[in-house]
Structure formats: structure tokens, C-alpha cells
C-alpha positions as CSV (number, residue, x, y, z in Angstrom):
1,M,-28.6,25.7,52.7
2,R,-25.8,28.0,53.8
3,A,-22.2,27.7,54.5
4,T,-21.3,27.1,58.1
5,K,-19.2,29.9,59.5
6,P,-16.1,28.9,61.3
7,R,-16.8,28.5,65.0
8,E,-15.5,30.9,67.6
9,S,-15.5,28.1,70.2
10,G,-16.3,24.4,70.5
11,R,-19.9,25.0,69.7
12,C,-21.5,25.8,66.4
13,A,-23.8,28.7,66.3
14,Q,-26.3,27.0,64.1
15,S,-30.0,26.4,65.0
16,L,-32.5,23.9,63.8
17,T,-35.5,26.1,64.7
18,K,-38.2,26.4,62.1
19,S,-37.2,29.9,61.2
20,A,-33.7,28.8,60.5
21,L,-34.8,25.9,58.3
22,V,-37.5,27.6,56.2
23,V,-35.6,29.2,53.2
24,V,-36.7,29.6,49.7
25,S,-35.2,27.9,46.7
26,A,-32.7,29.6,44.4
27,S,-35.5,30.8,42.1
28,G,-37.1,32.7,45.1
29,E,-40.1,30.4,45.3
30,I,-41.1,27.3,47.2
31,Q,-42.4,24.8,44.7
32,F,-45.3,23.3,46.8
33,G,-47.2,25.2,49.4
34,P,-49.0,24.0,52.6
35,G,-52.1,22.0,51.7
36,E,-51.0,21.4,48.1
37,Q,-50.9,17.9,46.8
38,V,-47.6,16.9,45.1
39,P,-48.8,16.2,41.5
40,G,-49.2,12.6,40.6
41,T,-48.7,11.4,44.2
42,V,-50.8,10.7,47.3
43,Y,-48.7,13.2,49.4
44,R,-50.1,16.5,50.6
45,V,-47.7,19.2,51.8
46,V,-48.0,20.1,55.5
47,E,-45.1,22.5,55.5
48,H,-41.8,23.3,53.8
49,L,-38.9,22.2,56.0
50,A,-35.6,23.1,54.2
51,T,-34.0,23.9,50.9
52,G,-30.4,22.9,50.1
53,G,-28.1,23.1,47.2
54,M,-29.9,20.4,45.2
55,G,-33.3,19.9,46.6
56,T,-36.2,20.9,48.8
57,V,-37.6,19.0,51.8
58,Y,-41.2,18.9,52.8
59,D,-43.2,17.5,55.7
60,V,-46.1,15.7,53.9
61,E,-49.1,13.5,54.7
62,D,-50.2,10.4,52.8
63,I,-53.8,11.3,52.2
64,T,-54.8,7.6,51.8
65,V,-53.8,6.6,55.3
66,G,-53.2,9.9,57.1
67,K,-49.5,9.1,57.9
68,R,-46.8,11.7,57.9
69,Y,-43.6,11.4,55.9
70,V,-40.7,13.6,54.6
71,L,-40.6,14.2,50.9
72,K,-37.5,15.4,49.0
73,T,-37.6,16.9,45.5
74,L,-35.0,18.2,43.1
75,H,-35.1,21.9,42.5
76,P,-37.3,22.7,39.5
77,Q,-34.6,24.8,37.9
78,L,-32.2,21.8,38.1
79,V,-34.5,19.2,36.6
80,S,-32.9,19.7,33.2
81,R,-29.5,18.8,34.7
82,V,-29.3,15.1,33.8
83,D,-26.4,14.6,36.1
84,L,-28.2,16.0,39.1
85,A,-31.4,14.1,38.4
86,R,-29.3,11.0,38.0
87,R,-27.6,11.7,41.4
88,M,-31.0,12.0,43.1
89,E,-32.2,8.7,41.5
90,V,-29.0,7.0,42.6
91,E,-29.5,8.4,46.2
92,A,-33.1,7.1,46.3
93,R,-32.2,3.6,44.9
94,A,-29.2,3.3,47.2
95,L,-31.2,4.3,50.3
96,A,-34.0,1.9,49.4
97,T,-31.4,-1.0,49.5
98,L,-30.1,0.1,52.9
99,Q,-32.5,-1.6,55.3
100,H,-30.9,-0.8,58.7
101,P,-32.4,0.5,62.0
102,N,-29.7,3.2,62.1
103,I,-30.4,4.5,58.6
104,V,-33.4,6.7,57.6
105,D,-35.9,4.5,55.7
106,V,-36.9,5.3,52.2
107,V,-40.6,4.5,51.5
108,T,-40.9,5.2,47.8
109,A,-39.5,7.2,44.9
110,G,-40.7,8.5,41.5
111,V,-41.3,11.6,39.5
112,T,-44.2,14.1,39.6
113,N,-46.6,14.3,36.6
114,Q,-46.2,18.0,36.2
115,E,-44.1,19.7,33.5
116,P,-41.3,19.3,33.8
117,P,-41.5,16.1,35.8
118,T,-39.6,16.4,39.1
119,P,-37.8,13.5,40.7
120,F,-38.7,12.9,44.4
121,Y,-38.4,10.3,47.1
122,V,-40.2,9.8,50.4
123,M,-38.6,9.0,53.7
124,E,-39.8,8.1,57.2
125,R,-40.5,11.1,59.4
126,L,-38.3,11.4,62.4
127,N,-38.9,13.4,65.6
128,G,-36.2,14.7,67.8
129,Q,-32.9,16.6,67.4
130,N,-29.9,16.2,65.3
131,L,-26.5,15.9,67.0
132,R,-25.5,19.4,66.0
133,V,-28.3,20.8,68.1
134,V,-27.6,18.5,71.0
135,L,-23.9,19.6,71.0
136,E,-25.0,23.2,70.9
137,R,-27.3,22.8,73.8
138,K,-25.4,20.2,76.0
139,G,-21.8,20.7,75.1
140,P,-19.4,17.7,75.3
141,L,-21.3,14.5,75.8
142,G,-18.8,12.4,77.7
143,V,-17.3,9.0,76.9
144,A,-20.2,6.7,77.3
145,H,-22.8,8.8,75.4
146,G,-20.2,9.6,72.7
147,C,-19.3,6.0,72.2
148,V,-22.9,4.7,72.0
149,I,-23.8,7.3,69.3
150,A,-20.6,6.6,67.4
151,I,-21.2,2.8,67.5
152,A,-24.7,3.3,66.1
153,V,-23.4,5.4,63.2
154,L,-20.6,3.0,62.5
155,E,-23.0,0.1,62.4
156,A,-25.0,2.1,59.8
157,L,-21.8,2.8,57.9
158,A,-20.8,-0.8,58.0
159,H,-24.2,-1.7,56.4
160,A,-23.8,1.0,53.8
161,H,-20.2,0.0,52.9
162,E,-21.2,-3.7,52.6
163,H,-23.8,-2.5,50.0
164,G,-21.2,-0.5,48.1
165,V,-22.2,2.9,49.3
166,I,-20.0,5.6,50.8
167,H,-21.8,8.5,52.6
168,R,-19.2,11.2,52.1
169,D,-20.9,13.7,54.5
170,V,-20.8,12.2,58.0
171,K,-21.2,15.1,60.4
172,P,-23.3,16.0,63.5
173,D,-26.0,17.6,61.3
174,N,-26.6,14.3,59.6
175,I,-26.8,12.2,62.8
176,F,-30.3,12.3,64.2
177,L,-31.5,11.3,67.7
178,H,-34.9,10.0,66.9
179,R,-37.5,9.8,69.7
180,T,-39.9,6.9,69.0
181,A,-43.5,6.8,70.0
182,T,-42.6,4.6,73.0
183,G,-40.0,7.1,74.2
184,A,-36.9,5.2,73.0
185,T,-34.0,6.9,71.4
186,V,-32.7,5.6,68.0
187,I,-29.7,7.0,66.3
188,K,-30.3,7.6,62.6
189,L,-27.8,8.4,59.8
190,L,-29.3,10.9,57.4
191,D,-28.8,12.5,54.0
192,F,-27.0,10.3,51.5
193,G,-27.4,13.1,49.0
194,I,-23.8,13.1,48.0
195,L,-23.1,9.4,48.3
196,R,-20.7,7.7,46.0
197,L,-21.1,4.1,44.9
198,I,-18.0,2.0,45.4
199,D,-16.3,0.7,42.2
200,R,-18.7,2.7,40.1
201,N,-16.8,3.3,36.8
202,A,-18.5,6.6,35.9
203,S,-19.4,9.2,38.5
204,E,-20.7,12.6,37.8
205,T,-18.9,13.9,40.9
206,H,-15.5,12.2,40.6
207,G,-12.6,14.7,41.0
208,H,-14.9,17.3,42.5
209,F,-15.2,18.2,46.1
210,L,-18.6,17.4,47.7
211,G,-19.2,17.4,51.4
212,T,-18.5,19.7,54.4
213,P,-14.9,21.0,54.6
214,R,-14.8,20.8,58.4
215,Y,-15.6,17.0,58.3
216,A,-13.8,16.1,55.1
217,S,-11.1,13.4,54.9
218,P,-7.7,14.2,53.4
219,E,-8.5,12.2,50.3
220,Q,-11.8,14.0,49.9
221,V,-10.0,17.4,50.1
222,L,-7.4,16.3,47.6
223,G,-9.9,15.0,45.1
224,A,-8.5,11.5,45.3
225,E,-10.4,8.2,45.0
226,L,-12.6,7.6,48.0
227,G,-13.2,4.4,49.9
228,P,-15.0,3.5,53.1
229,A,-12.1,4.9,55.1
230,A,-13.2,8.4,54.2
231,D,-16.4,7.9,56.3
232,L,-14.3,6.6,59.2
233,Y,-12.2,9.8,59.2
234,S,-15.3,11.9,59.3
235,L,-16.8,9.8,62.1
236,G,-13.6,10.1,64.0
237,L,-14.0,13.9,63.8
238,V,-17.5,13.6,65.1
239,L,-16.4,11.5,68.0
240,Y,-13.6,13.9,68.7
241,E,-16.1,16.8,68.9
242,M,-18.6,14.8,71.1
243,L,-15.8,14.4,73.6
244,A,-13.9,17.6,73.3
245,G,-16.7,20.0,72.5
246,R,-14.9,21.2,69.4
247,G,-13.0,19.8,66.4
248,P,-9.2,19.7,66.0
249,F,-9.1,22.5,63.5
250,D,-11.8,24.8,64.7
251,D,-9.3,27.6,65.0
252,I,-8.9,27.7,61.2
253,R,-11.2,30.2,59.5
254,D,-10.1,30.0,55.9
255,V,-11.7,27.1,53.9
256,F,-8.5,26.5,51.9
257,A,-6.3,26.5,55.0
258,L,-8.8,24.1,56.6
259,G,-8.4,21.7,53.7
260,V,-4.6,21.9,54.0
261,A,-4.9,21.1,57.7
262,H,-7.0,18.0,57.0
263,A,-4.5,16.9,54.3
264,Q,-1.2,17.7,56.1
265,R,-1.5,19.0,59.7
266,P,-1.4,16.5,62.6
267,P,-4.5,17.0,64.8
268,P,-4.0,17.7,68.5
269,P,-5.4,15.0,70.7
270,P,-8.9,15.6,72.2
271,S,-7.4,15.9,75.7
272,T,-5.6,19.0,74.5
273,W,-8.9,20.9,75.1
274,G,-9.3,19.8,78.7
275,C,-11.6,16.8,78.3
276,R,-11.0,13.5,80.1
277,V,-10.5,10.7,77.6
278,P,-9.1,7.3,78.3
279,E,-5.8,6.9,76.7
280,A,-6.8,3.9,74.5
281,L,-9.8,5.7,73.2
282,E,-7.8,8.8,72.4
283,M,-5.3,6.6,70.5
284,L,-8.2,5.1,68.6
285,I,-9.6,8.5,67.7
286,M,-6.2,9.7,66.5
287,R,-5.8,6.6,64.5
288,S,-9.1,7.2,62.8
289,L,-7.7,10.7,61.8
290,S,-4.7,9.2,60.1
291,K,-3.9,11.1,56.9
292,D,-3.3,7.7,55.2
293,P,-6.5,5.8,54.8
294,A,-4.6,2.5,55.4
295,G,-3.7,3.8,58.9
296,R,-7.3,4.0,60.0
297,P,-9.3,1.1,61.5
298,V,-9.7,-1.5,58.8
299,D,-13.4,-1.0,58.5
300,A,-16.5,0.3,60.3
301,T,-17.2,-3.1,61.9
302,V,-13.7,-3.2,63.5
303,F,-14.0,0.5,64.6
304,A,-17.4,-0.2,66.3
305,A,-16.1,-3.4,68.0
306,A,-13.2,-1.4,69.5
307,L,-15.5,1.2,70.8
308,Q,-17.8,-1.4,72.3
309,A,-14.9,-3.0,74.1
310,M,-13.8,0.3,75.5
311,L,-17.3,1.2,76.5
312,Q,-17.8,-1.9,78.5
313,E,-14.5,-1.4,80.3
314,Q,-15.2,2.2,80.9
315,L,-18.5,1.3,82.5
316,N,-16.8,-1.4,84.6
317,G,-14.4,1.3,85.9
318,Q,-11.4,-0.3,84.2
319,A,-8.9,1.3,82.0
320,P,-9.3,0.1,78.4
321,Q,-6.4,-2.1,77.2
322,A,-4.6,-1.5,73.9
323,L,-6.4,-2.8,70.9
324,R,-5.0,-3.9,67.5
325,F,-6.2,-2.5,64.3
326,D,-3.6,-3.9,61.9
327,S,-4.6,-3.7,58.3
328,E,-3.9,-7.4,58.0
329,Q,-6.6,-8.1,60.7
330,R,-9.4,-10.3,59.2
331,R,-12.6,-8.4,58.4
332,S,-15.5,-9.5,60.7
333,T,-18.6,-10.6,58.8
334,T,-20.7,-10.3,61.9
335,P,-22.3,-7.0,63.0
336,P,-20.6,-5.7,66.2
337,A,-23.7,-6.1,68.4
338,A,-23.9,-9.8,67.5
339,S,-20.3,-10.7,67.9
340,T,-17.5,-10.9,70.4
341,S,-14.8,-8.2,70.6
342,A,-11.3,-9.2,71.1
343,I,-8.9,-7.1,73.2
344,T,-5.3,-7.8,72.7
345,E,-2.4,-6.7,74.9
346,P,1.1,-7.8,74.2
347,G,2.1,-10.8,76.3
348,R,-1.5,-11.5,77.4
349,P,-4.1,-13.8,76.0
350,K,-7.2,-12.4,74.3
351,K,-10.1,-11.4,76.5
352,L,-13.5,-12.1,75.0
353,I,-16.5,-9.9,75.8
354,P,-19.9,-11.6,75.5
355,A,-22.0,-9.9,72.8
356,L,-25.2,-9.9,74.9
357,T,-23.4,-8.1,77.7
358,V,-22.1,-5.5,75.3
359,A,-25.5,-5.1,73.7
360,A,-27.2,-4.7,77.1
361,I,-24.7,-2.1,78.3
362,A,-25.1,-0.2,75.0
363,L,-28.9,-0.3,75.4
364,L,-28.8,1.1,78.9
365,V,-26.4,3.9,77.9
366,L,-28.6,4.6,74.9
367,L,-31.6,5.0,77.2
368,A,-29.5,7.4,79.3
369,V,-28.6,9.3,76.1
370,G,-32.3,9.8,75.4
371,W,-33.0,11.1,78.9
372,F,-29.9,13.3,78.8
373,V,-30.9,14.8,75.4
374,F,-34.7,15.1,75.7
375,R,-35.2,15.9,79.4
376,D,-35.2,19.7,78.7
377,A,-35.3,19.8,75.0
378,P,-37.3,22.3,73.0
379,A,-40.1,21.0,70.7
380,P,-38.7,18.3,68.5
381,S,-37.9,19.1,64.9
382,V,-38.8,16.9,61.9
383,T,-36.1,15.2,59.8
384,P,-33.9,17.9,58.4
385,T,-32.4,16.5,55.3
386,G,-31.2,17.8,51.9
387,T,-28.9,20.6,53.0
388,H,-25.2,20.4,52.0
389,E,-22.3,22.7,52.4
390,R,-20.1,23.1,49.4
């Protein structure tokens, strides 16, 4: 939509109000107006939500059942670009395979029957605020809230990585705190629009930077081959910001210098900015920000399990013990919420945390997150997807 300006402080001066989201496409026109039915579909436009570098997002209604969804189309002027149309098709197909409670659900996909035919896909409609707005309004979230949000995103990433999908644009803007009809809060990972399929031999985007510079991994900045560890670096930056109220390199205004910092400059610990972070958690965050992908947690499942262990001990009033994240550590095949997390300290036996206890604690904290976020929130916004910074 528009490039994010470097922040003066720990908060980003970016709003998700309707006036900020409604922008016209590069051609100066919105393709479908309110009340217009998308050609060849059962979806009638309620309103235009956002326009990004590749596509346009609409709030729509299925006229057959009266249910609301979010529909994303490729810009008309880009339909002739086979590579971009292919990217959107890959995004829709990949999202359709990712059935996970913390990933936005894709309902259907296709092309319109107008000339030229325009690719589109339809997603569930979310209500609430994205994490960027929450951080703007609330400031630092604290250890418990930050860990619960990060765990949910990591569980979504673990599912995506297991299905061969790398997100490549994990940032607060793409993490949505969805308020369900029952009042529960569910964390949703949005916008896989610049995803990359793992082990895909031919990629239209290989060697080109795609993503958001402020949340880009060193390998992303350098144009190197990406793996799941790139998403863990970005999530580490998000967790850092949730605790410190700012990122490690927010003082850098030049985009090129920002890329150099991600590639070469050691980040200051979150506690540098005056926030209280348990030592073991700070060490884990710093490890996730390793310049070498091999130095980060071995995968999203291991990262989530570590945060769950720390969260439980934080809520028990105990100091988290040191955890191991050796690259040789065996990958867990069980989702973190349904497994036990091992805490290892040199010279002491392993301490096992019952999964149900961890899950119950996480649920209680998530309920607290919902109350904390929505108690004085403005009117909820609809899913804001399809906007990328280049």
C-alpha cells in the first residue's frame, strides 16, 4: 500500500482506520464498487478495504447465504503478468492446504468471467485488530501476553513449514487478533501473498527481495536461499517489539542501512530499552535473531515449546531455567500444545511440563489478551490483507 516510514520511537504511526485503508489502485480506479457483483461469482461487494502492490481486497457478501467474506483480486493491469497471476494462484492453493486455527481460512478461489479474466480468492472475514494497531494503542504487551501471541504464530508457522510453505513477511501487520462471535480471541496469521514454496525448483521471486525491510531476515536481505528459519527471525523481531515497544534497529532511517544492520549488526538486547524480560527469554529472543540461520531455534515447534515452558514458569513466579536449542536436537513431530516441553539445565535432570497444564495456562492468558486488547478498542476492522512493503 505504502512504504512504512522509519519510526521516531517504539511505536509505528500507522493506522488501520477505514480512511487509511481505502486507497485506489495504480490505475486510479477501484475495480468493483459497493453493491456490484464480482463477475462470475456469488459475491457482492460491500466495500473496498485495501489496495496493495499486487492486489485489491474487498469486504463481500455471498448472495446465496448472506454470509460475509473477504475477497482478494489481482490488479486488472497486472493480469497479463503471467508470473504475478501464477503467484496469486500459488498463494490461494497453498493457503487452501493450510488448515489451522491460527491461519486465515481460504474458502474458494477462481477467476472472474470478465475480460480479461481476473484471478481471485475468498477468505474468512475476521473482526478485531491487527497487532500493529494493538502495539500502537497499548505499547509493550508484557511477557505473558507477548509469549501467548508468539506461540500461536509459531504454531501457525510450524503447520505452514510442515506443508512446505515459508511466509516471508511475518510482522505485526500480518498478525490479527480475531474476536469471535462468542467473545473469544484467536490469533490469526495473515497474508501469505509473498510466500515461497520450500524446495520449489523454479520461483519467479528467487533472488529478488520481497517482504518488509524492518522485519526481514539476513538471508532475505542478501537474496540468499530461504528456509523456515527466515520466518523464525522475523517472529523473533515481532516478539522483541511486543516486549520492548520497539525493534532493535528502529533508529535506522535508511532502508539500505537497515538491510546492512539485519545482515551484520548485532542487535541490542530487548532490556536495553528499559523493559523487564527474564534472562532466559531474552537469550531465546537473541538466539532467534542470529545472523546464521543454523544458530536459531531448530524449528517453529521447538521455539514454541521453549516459550510455553517459560510462560508457565513466569506465571508460577519462577525464573525460567536455561533451555537447549542445539541444531542436533531431534525435531518434535507433535504440536507444542499437545506435547511435553523439556527444560534442561546442566547437572540437573529434565523437568517435564504436562501439556494440559501448559494449554490451560495459555488459554487463560489468551482470554486475558482479549480483555486487554478489546476493553477500550475502537470499532473492529475487517481482515486487512494484501498490502506489502517493497
